[in-house]
C-alpha positions, 0 to 999 in steps of 0.5 A, spaced: 528 549 430 528 552 437 535 555 439 540 550 443 539 554 449 532 554 450 532 547 449 537 546 454 533 550 459 526 546 457 530 540 459 532 542 465 525 544 467 523 537 465 528 534 469 526 538 475 519 537 474 521 529 474 525 530 480 519 533 484 514 528 482 519 522 484 520 526 491 512 527 492 511 520 489 515 517 494 513 521 500 506 518 498 508 511 497 511 512 504 505 514 507 501 509 504 505 504 507 505 506 514 497 505 513 498 498 511 503 497 516 498 500 521 492 496 519 496 489 518 499 489 525 492 491 528 489 486 525 494 481 526 494 482 533 487 482 534 485 476 530 492 472 528 491 473 521 494 478 516 490 483 513 495 485 508 500 480 507 497 475 503 504 471 502 503 469 510 496 467 509 498 463 503 503 459 507 498 458 513 493 456 508 497 451 505 499 448 512 491 448 514 490 444 508 496 439 510 493 439 517 486 438 515 483 444 518 477 445 514 475 451 519 482 455 517 482 453 510 475 456 509 477 463 513 484 463 509 481 462 502 476 467 504 482 472 506 485 471 499 479 472 495 477 478 499 484 481 497 484 480 490 477 483 490 480 489 493 485 490 488 480 489 482 475 494 486 481 499 487 482 499 480 475 500 478 474 506 483 480 509 481 478 509 474 471 512 476 474 517 480 478 520 475 485 517 477 485 521 483 487 518 490 481 521 494 475 517 492 479 511 493 482 513 500 475 515 502 472 508 500 478 505 504 476 509 510 469 507 510 471 499 510 476 500 516 471 504 520 466 498 519 471 493 521 473 497 527 466 497 529 464 490 528 468 485 532 472 481 529 471 475 533 464 475 532 463 477 525 468 474 519 465 480 514 469 485 519 475 482 517 474 481 510 472 488 510 479 490 512 482 486 507 478 488 501 481 495 504 488 493 504 487 490 497 484 497 494 490 501 497 495 497 492 491 501 486 493 508 489 500 508 487 503 503 482 509 506 480 513 512 481 517 515 475 517 508 472 519 504 478 514 499 480 512 499 488 508 495 492 504 498 498 501 492 502 507 487 501 515 488 501 518 482 499 518 484 492 521 491 494 526 487 498 528 483 493 529 489 488 533 492 493 537 486 494 538 485 486 540 492 486 545 492 491 548 486 488 549 489 481 552 495 485 557 491 488 559 488 482 561 495 479 554 496 476 550 503 477 543 501 477 538 506 478 532 506 483 534 500 487 535 504 493 528 507 493 525 500 494 527 501 502 522 506 502 515 502 502 519 497 507 521 502 512 514 505 511 511 499 513 515 497 518 514 504 522 507 503 521 507 496 524 510 499 530 505 504 531 499 499 529 502 495 535 502 500 540 495 503 538 492 495 538 495 494 545 491 501 548 485 500 544 484 493 541 481 493 534 478 500 535 485 502 533 483 501 526 479 507 527 486 511 527 487 507 520 481 510 517 482 517 520 489 516 517 486 514 510 482 520 510 488 525 511 492 522 506 486 522 501 485 530 503 493 531 502 493 528 495 488 534 493 495 538 493 498 533 488 497 535 481 492 531 477 497 529 472 502 526 477 497 522 480 495 519 473 502 517 473 502 514 480 496 510 479 495 504 474 495 505 467 490 503 462 
């Protein structure tokens, strides 16, 4: 049996590593949420359709069905399906890439470049490419120290924050509820940046999103591989 002081020292090191893994993970979540917010704002202002917010597109799809607007129904069904396909591809690329973020982020950057260089108003595939990219983004981080996080949607994060706030007001001490504001803050900040970029550069502003994706992929190389495997979806 190991001496007690050694066990305590080992526990302290484990707790410090866990804390740093959590901080790095939340920093990555915030950065990826900024990317999602940027891209969604640029796409929405350029096309009137959401690029990552499928709850909004689902509501708009229901309205289009009710109004009998077949053209909008086809477009929005395609958007939702593209997002689902993107999530599936993100899982596959993440696994094939050894559960590292760089290969995934490079694929995302490539799709965003394609979307920027092919005008949205003349080529529907360009819009679908951007939506697939945002679907793939969700595979980059699924959890941080066991806490679920979302990158391209924040309704769940706000719901988890609100429920945690309610428990805290009742005198309970739930863990992790405050960090749910990280993706919301990141997406809000990114959307503001995206709106400013779109006003200046139009749809070409997606090139900034692509460049940011590459930067995040390169930065992720500094993150220990074991930590990245913990962040990314597990088998």
